[in-house]
PyMOL CGO cylinders between C-alpha atoms (Angstrom):
from pymol import cmd
from pymol.cgo import CYLINDER

trace = [
    CYLINDER, -43.24, 47.48, 79.52, -46.03, 45.39, 81.06, 0.3, 1, 1, 1, 1, 1, 1,
    CYLINDER, -46.03, 45.39, 81.06, -47.22, 42.23, 79.43, 0.3, 1, 1, 1, 1, 1, 1,
    CYLINDER, -47.22, 42.23, 79.43, -50.95, 42.04, 78.89, 0.3, 1, 1, 1, 1, 1, 1,
    CYLINDER, -50.95, 42.04, 78.89, -52.81, 38.86, 79.74, 0.3, 1, 1, 1, 1, 1, 1,
    CYLINDER, -52.81, 38.86, 79.74, -53.64, 37.00, 76.53, 0.3, 1, 1, 1, 1, 1, 1,
    CYLINDER, -53.64, 37.00, 76.53, -57.33, 36.56, 75.76, 0.3, 1, 1, 1, 1, 1, 1,
    CYLINDER, -57.33, 36.56, 75.76, -58.83, 33.32, 74.60, 0.3, 1, 1, 1, 1, 1, 1,
    CYLINDER, -58.83, 33.32, 74.60, -60.99, 33.10, 71.49, 0.3, 1, 1, 1, 1, 1, 1,
    CYLINDER, -60.99, 33.10, 71.49, -64.13, 32.96, 73.65, 0.3, 1, 1, 1, 1, 1, 1,
    CYLINDER, -64.13, 32.96, 73.65, -63.25, 36.30, 75.29, 0.3, 1, 1, 1, 1, 1, 1,
    CYLINDER, -63.25, 36.30, 75.29, -62.52, 34.92, 78.76, 0.3, 1, 1, 1, 1, 1, 1,
    CYLINDER, -62.52, 34.92, 78.76, -59.26, 35.82, 80.46, 0.3, 1, 1, 1, 1, 1, 1,
    CYLINDER, -59.26, 35.82, 80.46, -56.84, 33.21, 81.63, 0.3, 1, 1, 1, 1, 1, 1,
    CYLINDER, -56.84, 33.21, 81.63, -56.17, 32.84, 85.32, 0.3, 1, 1, 1, 1, 1, 1,
    CYLINDER, -56.17, 32.84, 85.32, -52.64, 34.22, 85.88, 0.3, 1, 1, 1, 1, 1, 1,
    CYLINDER, -52.64, 34.22, 85.88, -51.97, 31.71, 88.68, 0.3, 1, 1, 1, 1, 1, 1,
    CYLINDER, -51.97, 31.71, 88.68, -53.22, 28.73, 86.68, 0.3, 1, 1, 1, 1, 1, 1,
    CYLINDER, -53.22, 28.73, 86.68, -53.24, 29.38, 82.91, 0.3, 1, 1, 1, 1, 1, 1,
    CYLINDER, -53.24, 29.38, 82.91, -55.26, 26.21, 82.21, 0.3, 1, 1, 1, 1, 1, 1,
    CYLINDER, -55.26, 26.21, 82.21, -58.18, 27.43, 84.35, 0.3, 1, 1, 1, 1, 1, 1,
    CYLINDER, -58.18, 27.43, 84.35, -60.51, 29.98, 82.74, 0.3, 1, 1, 1, 1, 1, 1,
    CYLINDER, -60.51, 29.98, 82.74, -61.93, 32.88, 84.74, 0.3, 1, 1, 1, 1, 1, 1,
    CYLINDER, -61.93, 32.88, 84.74, -65.36, 34.34, 84.07, 0.3, 1, 1, 1, 1, 1, 1,
    CYLINDER, -65.36, 34.34, 84.07, -65.59, 37.87, 85.48, 0.3, 1, 1, 1, 1, 1, 1,
    CYLINDER, -65.59, 37.87, 85.48, -69.39, 37.52, 85.97, 0.3, 1, 1, 1, 1, 1, 1,
    CYLINDER, -69.39, 37.52, 85.97, -69.02, 34.67, 88.47, 0.3, 1, 1, 1, 1, 1, 1,
    CYLINDER, -69.02, 34.67, 88.47, -68.44, 35.18, 92.15, 0.3, 1, 1, 1, 1, 1, 1,
    CYLINDER, -68.44, 35.18, 92.15, -67.74, 32.34, 94.57, 0.3, 1, 1, 1, 1, 1, 1,
    CYLINDER, -67.74, 32.34, 94.57, -70.07, 31.65, 97.49, 0.3, 1, 1, 1, 1, 1, 1,
    CYLINDER, -70.07, 31.65, 97.49, -68.78, 32.99, 100.80, 0.3, 1, 1, 1, 1, 1, 1,
    CYLINDER, -68.78, 32.99, 100.80, -67.43, 30.40, 103.20, 0.3, 1, 1, 1, 1, 1, 1,
    CYLINDER, -67.43, 30.40, 103.20, -70.17, 28.74, 105.21, 0.3, 1, 1, 1, 1, 1, 1,
    CYLINDER, -70.17, 28.74, 105.21, -72.95, 29.67, 102.74, 0.3, 1, 1, 1, 1, 1, 1,
    CYLINDER, -72.95, 29.67, 102.74, -74.56, 27.00, 100.59, 0.3, 1, 1, 1, 1, 1, 1,
    CYLINDER, -74.56, 27.00, 100.59, -75.30, 27.60, 96.94, 0.3, 1, 1, 1, 1, 1, 1,
    CYLINDER, -75.30, 27.60, 96.94, -78.24, 25.20, 97.24, 0.3, 1, 1, 1, 1, 1, 1,
    CYLINDER, -78.24, 25.20, 97.24, -79.93, 25.90, 100.59, 0.3, 1, 1, 1, 1, 1, 1,
    CYLINDER, -79.93, 25.90, 100.59, -82.93, 23.60, 99.95, 0.3, 1, 1, 1, 1, 1, 1,
    CYLINDER, -82.93, 23.60, 99.95, -80.70, 20.67, 99.00, 0.3, 1, 1, 1, 1, 1, 1,
    CYLINDER, -80.70, 20.67, 99.00, -81.37, 18.12, 96.31, 0.3, 1, 1, 1, 1, 1, 1,
    CYLINDER, -81.37, 18.12, 96.31, -85.05, 17.94, 95.29, 0.3, 1, 1, 1, 1, 1, 1,
    CYLINDER, -85.05, 17.94, 95.29, -87.01, 14.92, 96.50, 0.3, 1, 1, 1, 1, 1, 1,
    CYLINDER, -87.01, 14.92, 96.50, -87.89, 12.13, 94.11, 0.3, 1, 1, 1, 1, 1, 1,
    CYLINDER, -87.89, 12.13, 94.11, -91.48, 12.21, 92.96, 0.3, 1, 1, 1, 1, 1, 1,
    CYLINDER, -91.48, 12.21, 92.96, -92.39, 8.98, 94.74, 0.3, 1, 1, 1, 1, 1, 1,
    CYLINDER, -92.39, 8.98, 94.74, -91.03, 10.36, 98.00, 0.3, 1, 1, 1, 1, 1, 1,
    CYLINDER, -91.03, 10.36, 98.00, -93.23, 13.42, 97.55, 0.3, 1, 1, 1, 1, 1, 1,
    CYLINDER, -93.23, 13.42, 97.55, -96.25, 11.19, 96.89, 0.3, 1, 1, 1, 1, 1, 1,
    CYLINDER, -96.25, 11.19, 96.89, -95.52, 9.22, 100.05, 0.3, 1, 1, 1, 1, 1, 1,
    CYLINDER, -95.52, 9.22, 100.05, -95.61, 12.52, 101.96, 0.3, 1, 1, 1, 1, 1, 1,
    CYLINDER, -95.61, 12.52, 101.96, -99.16, 12.99, 100.64, 0.3, 1, 1, 1, 1, 1, 1,
    CYLINDER, -99.16, 12.99, 100.64, -100.17, 9.62, 102.08, 0.3, 1, 1, 1, 1, 1, 1,
    CYLINDER, -100.17, 9.62, 102.08, -99.73, 7.28, 99.13, 0.3, 1, 1, 1, 1, 1, 1,
    CYLINDER, -99.73, 7.28, 99.13, -98.21, 3.90, 99.85, 0.3, 1, 1, 1, 1, 1, 1,
    CYLINDER, -98.21, 3.90, 99.85, -95.64, 2.33, 97.53, 0.3, 1, 1, 1, 1, 1, 1,
    CYLINDER, -95.64, 2.33, 97.53, -98.08, -0.44, 96.63, 0.3, 1, 1, 1, 1, 1, 1,
    CYLINDER, -98.08, -0.44, 96.63, -100.76, 2.14, 95.68, 0.3, 1, 1, 1, 1, 1, 1,
    CYLINDER, -100.76, 2.14, 95.68, -98.30, 3.95, 93.44, 0.3, 1, 1, 1, 1, 1, 1,
    CYLINDER, -98.30, 3.95, 93.44, -97.29, 0.70, 91.74, 0.3, 1, 1, 1, 1, 1, 1,
    CYLINDER, -97.29, 0.70, 91.74, -100.93, -0.39, 91.29, 0.3, 1, 1, 1, 1, 1, 1,
    CYLINDER, -100.93, -0.39, 91.29, -101.84, 2.94, 89.71, 0.3, 1, 1, 1, 1, 1, 1,
    CYLINDER, -101.84, 2.94, 89.71, -98.89, 2.72, 87.32, 0.3, 1, 1, 1, 1, 1, 1,
    CYLINDER, -98.89, 2.72, 87.32, -99.76, -0.85, 86.33, 0.3, 1, 1, 1, 1, 1, 1,
    CYLINDER, -99.76, -0.85, 86.33, -103.42, -0.01, 85.69, 0.3, 1, 1, 1, 1, 1, 1,
    CYLINDER, -103.42, -0.01, 85.69, -102.64, 3.09, 83.65, 0.3, 1, 1, 1, 1, 1, 1,
    CYLINDER, -102.64, 3.09, 83.65, -99.97, 1.31, 81.59, 0.3, 1, 1, 1, 1, 1, 1,
    CYLINDER, -99.97, 1.31, 81.59, -102.56, -1.29, 80.59, 0.3, 1, 1, 1, 1, 1, 1,
    CYLINDER, -102.56, -1.29, 80.59, -104.90, 1.36, 79.09, 0.3, 1, 1, 1, 1, 1, 1,
    CYLINDER, -104.90, 1.36, 79.09, -104.99, 2.60, 75.51, 0.3, 1, 1, 1, 1, 1, 1,
    CYLINDER, -104.99, 2.60, 75.51, -104.84, 6.27, 74.54, 0.3, 1, 1, 1, 1, 1, 1,
    CYLINDER, -104.84, 6.27, 74.54, -108.64, 6.76, 74.44, 0.3, 1, 1, 1, 1, 1, 1,
    CYLINDER, -108.64, 6.76, 74.44, -109.03, 5.23, 77.90, 0.3, 1, 1, 1, 1, 1, 1,
    CYLINDER, -109.03, 5.23, 77.90, -106.27, 7.47, 79.26, 0.3, 1, 1, 1, 1, 1, 1,
    CYLINDER, -106.27, 7.47, 79.26, -108.01, 10.56, 77.83, 0.3, 1, 1, 1, 1, 1, 1,
    CYLINDER, -108.01, 10.56, 77.83, -111.30, 9.45, 79.43, 0.3, 1, 1, 1, 1, 1, 1,
    CYLINDER, -111.30, 9.45, 79.43, -109.67, 9.01, 82.82, 0.3, 1, 1, 1, 1, 1, 1,
    CYLINDER, -109.67, 9.01, 82.82, -107.85, 12.34, 82.45, 0.3, 1, 1, 1, 1, 1, 1,
    CYLINDER, -107.85, 12.34, 82.45, -111.14, 14.15, 81.72, 0.3, 1, 1, 1, 1, 1, 1,
    CYLINDER, -111.14, 14.15, 81.72, -112.57, 12.93, 85.06, 0.3, 1, 1, 1, 1, 1, 1,
    CYLINDER, -112.57, 12.93, 85.06, -112.27, 15.78, 87.60, 0.3, 1, 1, 1, 1, 1, 1,
    CYLINDER, -112.27, 15.78, 87.60, -112.12, 13.32, 90.51, 0.3, 1, 1, 1, 1, 1, 1,
    CYLINDER, -112.12, 13.32, 90.51, -108.85, 11.58, 89.55, 0.3, 1, 1, 1, 1, 1, 1,
    CYLINDER, -108.85, 11.58, 89.55, -105.93, 11.76, 91.93, 0.3, 1, 1, 1, 1, 1, 1,
    CYLINDER, -105.93, 11.76, 91.93, -102.83, 13.82, 91.27, 0.3, 1, 1, 1, 1, 1, 1,
    CYLINDER, -102.83, 13.82, 91.27, -100.92, 10.55, 91.01, 0.3, 1, 1, 1, 1, 1, 1,
    CYLINDER, -100.92, 10.55, 91.01, -103.09, 9.33, 88.13, 0.3, 1, 1, 1, 1, 1, 1,
    CYLINDER, -103.09, 9.33, 88.13, -103.00, 12.72, 86.44, 0.3, 1, 1, 1, 1, 1, 1,
    CYLINDER, -103.00, 12.72, 86.44, -99.21, 12.90, 86.67, 0.3, 1, 1, 1, 1, 1, 1,
    CYLINDER, -99.21, 12.90, 86.67, -98.70, 9.39, 85.29, 0.3, 1, 1, 1, 1, 1, 1,
    CYLINDER, -98.70, 9.39, 85.29, -101.12, 9.98, 82.40, 0.3, 1, 1, 1, 1, 1, 1,
    CYLINDER, -101.12, 9.98, 82.40, -99.43, 13.28, 81.55, 0.3, 1, 1, 1, 1, 1, 1,
    CYLINDER, -99.43, 13.28, 81.55, -96.02, 11.59, 81.52, 0.3, 1, 1, 1, 1, 1, 1,
    CYLINDER, -96.02, 11.59, 81.52, -97.33, 8.81, 79.26, 0.3, 1, 1, 1, 1, 1, 1,
    CYLINDER, -97.33, 8.81, 79.26, -98.94, 11.30, 76.87, 0.3, 1, 1, 1, 1, 1, 1,
    CYLINDER, -98.94, 11.30, 76.87, -95.72, 13.29, 76.68, 0.3, 1, 1, 1, 1, 1, 1,
    CYLINDER, -95.72, 13.29, 76.68, -93.80, 10.11, 75.86, 0.3, 1, 1, 1, 1, 1, 1,
    CYLINDER, -93.80, 10.11, 75.86, -96.26, 9.30, 73.08, 0.3, 1, 1, 1, 1, 1, 1,
    CYLINDER, -96.26, 9.30, 73.08, -96.14, 12.84, 71.70, 0.3, 1, 1, 1, 1, 1, 1,
    CYLINDER, -96.14, 12.84, 71.70, -92.35, 13.00, 71.46, 0.3, 1, 1, 1, 1, 1, 1,
    CYLINDER, -92.35, 13.00, 71.46, -91.71, 9.32, 70.77, 0.3, 1, 1, 1, 1, 1, 1,
    CYLINDER, -91.71, 9.32, 70.77, -89.59, 9.03, 73.88, 0.3, 1, 1, 1, 1, 1, 1,
    CYLINDER, -89.59, 9.03, 73.88, -89.36, 5.86, 75.94, 0.3, 1, 1, 1, 1, 1, 1,
    CYLINDER, -89.36, 5.86, 75.94, -87.74, 7.49, 78.97, 0.3, 1, 1, 1, 1, 1, 1,
    CYLINDER, -87.74, 7.49, 78.97, -90.95, 7.99, 81.00, 0.3, 1, 1, 1, 1, 1, 1,
    CYLINDER, -90.95, 7.99, 81.00, -92.26, 4.57, 80.03, 0.3, 1, 1, 1, 1, 1, 1,
    CYLINDER, -92.26, 4.57, 80.03, -88.98, 2.92, 80.97, 0.3, 1, 1, 1, 1, 1, 1,
    CYLINDER, -88.98, 2.92, 80.97, -88.96, 4.73, 84.31, 0.3, 1, 1, 1, 1, 1, 1,
    CYLINDER, -88.96, 4.73, 84.31, -92.51, 3.62, 85.11, 0.3, 1, 1, 1, 1, 1, 1,
    CYLINDER, -92.51, 3.62, 85.11, -91.89, 0.01, 84.06, 0.3, 1, 1, 1, 1, 1, 1,
    CYLINDER, -91.89, 0.01, 84.06, -88.69, -0.14, 86.10, 0.3, 1, 1, 1, 1, 1, 1,
    CYLINDER, -88.69, -0.14, 86.10, -90.56, 1.30, 89.08, 0.3, 1, 1, 1, 1, 1, 1,
    CYLINDER, -90.56, 1.30, 89.08, -93.21, -1.44, 88.94, 0.3, 1, 1, 1, 1, 1, 1,
    CYLINDER, -93.21, -1.44, 88.94, -91.37, -4.50, 87.62, 0.3, 1, 1, 1, 1, 1, 1,
    CYLINDER, -91.37, -4.50, 87.62, -87.72, -3.73, 88.36, 0.3, 1, 1, 1, 1, 1, 1,
    CYLINDER, -87.72, -3.73, 88.36, -84.81, -3.97, 85.97, 0.3, 1, 1, 1, 1, 1, 1,
    CYLINDER, -84.81, -3.97, 85.97, -84.71, -7.00, 83.68, 0.3, 1, 1, 1, 1, 1, 1,
    CYLINDER, -84.71, -7.00, 83.68, -82.28, -9.76, 84.59, 0.3, 1, 1, 1, 1, 1, 1,
    CYLINDER, -82.28, -9.76, 84.59, -78.91, -9.34, 83.00, 0.3, 1, 1, 1, 1, 1, 1,
    CYLINDER, -78.91, -9.34, 83.00, -76.86, -12.38, 82.17, 0.3, 1, 1, 1, 1, 1, 1,
    CYLINDER, -76.86, -12.38, 82.17, -73.17, -12.25, 82.84, 0.3, 1, 1, 1, 1, 1, 1,
    CYLINDER, -73.17, -12.25, 82.84, -70.65, -14.73, 81.60, 0.3, 1, 1, 1, 1, 1, 1,
    CYLINDER, -70.65, -14.73, 81.60, -67.19, -14.81, 83.04, 0.3, 1, 1, 1, 1, 1, 1,
    CYLINDER, -67.19, -14.81, 83.04, -64.34, -17.23, 83.03, 0.3, 1, 1, 1, 1, 1, 1,
    CYLINDER, -64.34, -17.23, 83.03, -61.99, -17.98, 85.89, 0.3, 1, 1, 1, 1, 1, 1,
    CYLINDER, -61.99, -17.98, 85.89, -58.54, -19.23, 85.03, 0.3, 1, 1, 1, 1, 1, 1,
    CYLINDER, -58.54, -19.23, 85.03, -56.48, -20.81, 87.79, 0.3, 1, 1, 1, 1, 1, 1,
    CYLINDER, -56.48, -20.81, 87.79, -52.82, -20.18, 87.16, 0.3, 1, 1, 1, 1, 1, 1,
    CYLINDER, -52.82, -20.18, 87.16, -49.88, -21.64, 89.01, 0.3, 1, 1, 1, 1, 1, 1,
    CYLINDER, -49.88, -21.64, 89.01, -48.28, -19.29, 91.53, 0.3, 1, 1, 1, 1, 1, 1,
    CYLINDER, -48.28, -19.29, 91.53, -45.64, -16.94, 90.19, 0.3, 1, 1, 1, 1, 1, 1,
    CYLINDER, -45.64, -16.94, 90.19, -43.16, -17.84, 92.91, 0.3, 1, 1, 1, 1, 1, 1,
    CYLINDER, -43.16, -17.84, 92.91, -42.77, -21.44, 94.08, 0.3, 1, 1, 1, 1, 1, 1,
    CYLINDER, -42.77, -21.44, 94.08, -43.00, -22.14, 97.78, 0.3, 1, 1, 1, 1, 1, 1,
    CYLINDER, -43.00, -22.14, 97.78, -39.69, -20.83, 99.10, 0.3, 1, 1, 1, 1, 1, 1,
    CYLINDER, -39.69, -20.83, 99.10, -40.25, -22.05, 102.56, 0.3, 1, 1, 1, 1, 1, 1,
    CYLINDER, -40.25, -22.05, 102.56, -40.61, -20.15, 105.76, 0.3, 1, 1, 1, 1, 1, 1,
    CYLINDER, -40.61, -20.15, 105.76, -40.71, -20.74, 109.50, 0.3, 1, 1, 1, 1, 1, 1,
    CYLINDER, -40.71, -20.74, 109.50, -43.32, -23.49, 109.09, 0.3, 1, 1, 1, 1, 1, 1,
    CYLINDER, -43.32, -23.49, 109.09, -41.53, -25.09, 106.14, 0.3, 1, 1, 1, 1, 1, 1,
    CYLINDER, -41.53, -25.09, 106.14, -40.18, -28.56, 106.77, 0.3, 1, 1, 1, 1, 1, 1,
    CYLINDER, -40.18, -28.56, 106.77, -37.46, -30.12, 104.71, 0.3, 1, 1, 1, 1, 1, 1,
    CYLINDER, -37.46, -30.12, 104.71, -38.19, -33.23, 102.71, 0.3, 1, 1, 1, 1, 1, 1,
    CYLINDER, -38.19, -33.23, 102.71, -35.53, -35.05, 104.75, 0.3, 1, 1, 1, 1, 1, 1,
    CYLINDER, -35.53, -35.05, 104.75, -37.35, -34.37, 108.01, 0.3, 1, 1, 1, 1, 1, 1,
    CYLINDER, -37.35, -34.37, 108.01, -40.63, -35.64, 106.55, 0.3, 1, 1, 1, 1, 1, 1,
    CYLINDER, -40.63, -35.64, 106.55, -39.10, -38.93, 105.48, 0.3, 1, 1, 1, 1, 1, 1,
    CYLINDER, -39.10, -38.93, 105.48, -37.53, -39.79, 108.85, 0.3, 1, 1, 1, 1, 1, 1,
]
cmd.load_cgo(trace, "trace")
């Protein structure tokens, strides 16, 4: 009689070589030498903006100016067809934060312009006597030799 492989409650078979590792029959590994992500990690937004010709200082100035506006002013700027994609993107992110009550976008923009706030650390250094007393060595001189 053959033993059948036990099934887990979620319907996935156990790996006979390693019972702790689950096997999903719908997954196939990438062949050797082929990347599962050929384009690599996506660029950060500011890096993309720099590719379009924006300087870091221009990005920071735009963020600062838009953060200082109220909701009506942001809507007015957004309705202008001549605004840059940078301004439009920042305003959209701010509006989304307001709509959902999230501070993530706001925190990201503030950190981008002003940096992280200073964090205070307090630590204590205790100086303890050595565990082993000086046992001497090749450079060790006896007390008798020092006195004479």
